[in-house]
N, C-alpha and C positions, 0 to 999 in steps of 0.2 A: 892547519897552517903549514905543517911540514909538507903535506901533499902538494899544496899550492906552490911552495918554494921549489919542490922537485919539478913540477910542471914548467915553472918559469925557467929553470936552468935547462931543461930539455929543449925548450923552444928556442934557446939561444945557440944550442949545439946542433950542428947538422945531423949527426947520427941520432941524437936524441929526438930531433924533430921528425925524422923518418920513422922512428919507432912510434911516436905519438900519432903520426899520420896513419900508420898501419893499424894502430889500435882503434882510431876513429872508423876506418873502413870496416874492420872486423865487427865492431860493435853495431854499426848501422846495418850491416848485412844480416847479422844474427837477429837483431831486433825485428827485422822485417821477415824473418823466417826463410831466408834465402840460403841455399847451400852454396858452397864455393863454386861448385860446378855450374850451377844455374847463373850465378853472377858473371862468371867467366864467359859463358855462352852469350848472355845478353849484352855484355860490354865488348864482345868480340876480342877477348884477350885469352891467353893460355891460362889454364888452371894453375900451372906451375908458377907462372909469373905472379898471379894473384896471391899465391901462398907466400912468395918472397916479399911482396908488397906488405901483406898483413904482418909479416915478421919483422918489418922495418929494414929489410935488406935490399930494397929496390928504390931507386931514385926515379919516381914517376914523372913523366912530362905532364904539363898542364892540359894538353889535348886529351891524353889518355885518362887523366883523372876526371876530366869533364864527362867522358864516356861512362866511366864507372858511376859517377854521381847520377847521371841520367838513368842508367840501368837500375840503380837502387831506388831512385825517386827522391833524392836528397839534393840539397844545395851544395854547389862547389865550395862555398865558404865554410860549410860545416866540417869539411875535411881538413882545412888548413888553419882552423881556429886553434891556437895554442892554449887557450884558456881552459880551465876545468869545465866540465859539463854544466851547461846552464840549467836553471830550474825549468821544469816542464812548463810552468805557467808563462815564463818568459818566451819560450819557443812558440807556444800557442798564440800569445799576444802578437809576436812578430809575424806569424802566418796570417793572423786576422788583419793586421794593419796593411799587409802586402796586398790585400784584396780591395783596399779603399782607394779612392781617387786622391790626388794631391790636395784638393780642397777639403775632403773629409779627414785626411790625416792632420791637416792644420787645425781643424775644428777639434779633433780628438786630443791633440796635444794641449790646446787651450783648456779643455775640460779637465784633463789630468792635472795640469798646473793649478787651476783654480781649486780643485778638490784636495790636492795633497800639499800644496805649498802653504795654505792657511795664512797666518799672520806674516809669513815671509813674503807673500805676494804683495802686501801693502808696503812693506819695506822696499820692495823692488822699485817702486816709483820714487824713492828717495835717492836712488843711485842711478846716475845717467852715464851710459857708456857710449862713446862715439866709435863707430867702425867705418872702414873705408880704406881705399888704396892710399899709399903714401903720396903726399902732396895735395890731398883733398882739402886740407885746412882744419883737420881735427884738433891739432894742438892749439892753434890760434883761437878757433871758435870755442873750444872747451875751456880755455883759460878765461876768456871773456865771460862765458856763461857762469863759471864757478865764482868769479868776482861778483857778478850780479846777484847770484843766489847766496853768496857768503858761505860757501862750503869749500872743502879742500879740492884742489885740482891735482890729478895724478896722471902720469904717463906710465902705462904698464911696462913698457920696455925699460924705463929707468928703475922701476921697482925690481925687475929681474936683475939688472946690473948691481943694484945695492945689495940684494940678497946674496949674490954670488961673488961680489967683490971684483968683478972683471967686466970689461965692455962686451957688448953683443958681438962685435967683430972677433974678439979674442975667444969668446965662447964657441962661436961657429968654427973657428980655426982649430981649437984644441979638442973640442968634444963633439962637434957636429950638430946638425939640425935637430936630431931626436932629443938630445940633451937640452937644447933650448926650449923645445916644446914642453918637456917635463917641467922645466923651471918656470915657464910661462904659466902653466896650470897652477903650480905651487904659489906663484906670486899673486895670481887672481884669488885663490882661496884665502891667502893671508890677508889680502886687501879687504875682502868681504867680511872677514872676522874682525878686522880692526876698525873699519869705518862704517858707521850707520848711514852716512850720506856722503856723497862725493860726485864730482864730474870727472870722468876718466877717458883719456884717449888711448885706444888700443893699437897694437901693431896691425898692419894691413893684412897679414897672413893668418890672423887668429881664427878666421872663419874656416880655414882649411883643416883645422883640428876639431873633429866633431864633438868630442867629449868636452873640451874647453869651451867651444862656442855654445854648446847646449847649456853649460853652467852660466855663461854670460847672459844668454837670452832669458833664462829663468830667474836670474838674480838681479838683473839690471833692466832699466828702461833703455832700450837700445836705439841709437840714431845713426842712420847711414848718411854720412857726409859725402855727397856725390859731386863729381866734377867731370869735365870733358878731359879726354886723354891728353890733349895739348896743354891744358892747364896743370894737370898733374906734373908733366915734365917740366914746364916753365917754373913752377913753384919750387920743385926740388933743386933745379939749377940756380934759382935765385937765392936759395939758402946757402949757396956756395959749393954744392955737391955736383961736380961735373962728371962723375963716374958713369951715369946712365948713358951719356953720349960718347964717352971715350972709347975709341976703337970699336965702335958698335953702330954700324950704319942702320941696323935693323932694330935699334932700341925702341923706337916708337911702335913698330909692329909687335915687339915682345910685350910692351906695356898694354897695347890694345887687346892682345890675346889673354893676358893675365886678367885684365879687367872684365873681359867677356866671360871668362871661366868662373870668375868669382861673383858676378852680378846676381845669380840666383841665390847665393848664400847671403850676400849683403842685403838682398831684398827681404830676408826674414826679419830684419829690424822692425821695431814698432813704428818708427818715424823716418821719413826721408827728407833731407834738406839738400837741395841742389845749389852749390856755391858758384856755379859757372857764371861768369860775367857780373858777379856781385861783390861789393865790398864786405869785409868782415862784419861791419856794423849792420849792413842789410841782412846778411845771413843770420846774425844773432837775433835780430828783430823777428825774422821769419820763424826761427826755431822757437823763440819765446812764445809766439802766437800758437804754433803747433802743440807746444807743451801746455797750453791753456794758462799761461802766466801773464800777469799785467806788468806794466812798467814799474809799478811800486813793489813788486814781489822781491823780497830779500831773504826768503827762507824756503827751502824745499818742502816745508810743511804745507805749502799751498799747492804743491803738485798733486793733481788728482789722478 
């Protein structure tokens, strides 16, 4: 534990990070049986500079570090990972998955979840999480679905606020986005521990945090609540929030760009409901059908 703390501290300190970077380069070079002279030659850098880098005394550019990685036959990310060295099995598994197609990776993920989650996998269907960009209708649809199923309705952003005692705006202003993402993960973990069943609306950016999104996907039945960009904007403004359009003529372009970049992540959800041009009741009926529920369903015990 002490070694982990030391590594964490070093990763936050520039000089400590450079020492850790040099350690990674030296370890991978030695592991491959390469002398410093050979690596310097293959990476087209001076042996003196490489010695300074391995001693943590050189601030290497990303382009130069890429040349070193290529010469060693390693991944660039292996050098800049501030975590302690991963188990060999994890490295081998990562290399194996890297050779698979996207379809095969998805299949491998499902097999791993089915094998290792066990009873947790059945509980997953009792927890419905709605993902999607702000203004898609997650809160409205989620609340209606929770009432119909007679389970708690939660908004993850509100859970974050309750646990920290401040608003999201204050959290971003005082502590930054990284602190919010940590709090979001903690709030999700606490929610999963507390509630055996629920319907939950998540923040639009949860998909951008891989570890948190992976936990959501494996612990909940996820639904992508989808809408057209124009409807996203109209719904946000209808709620009284005029900020998206204030002093920003390119607001719609920004929204389209964000939606386009997140679509592959939202598409990882189990179910997709498009709310464009539909009333909340119509979207609810469609979601209920996709979930395999009948009108008479009043408990998530019927979710298959």
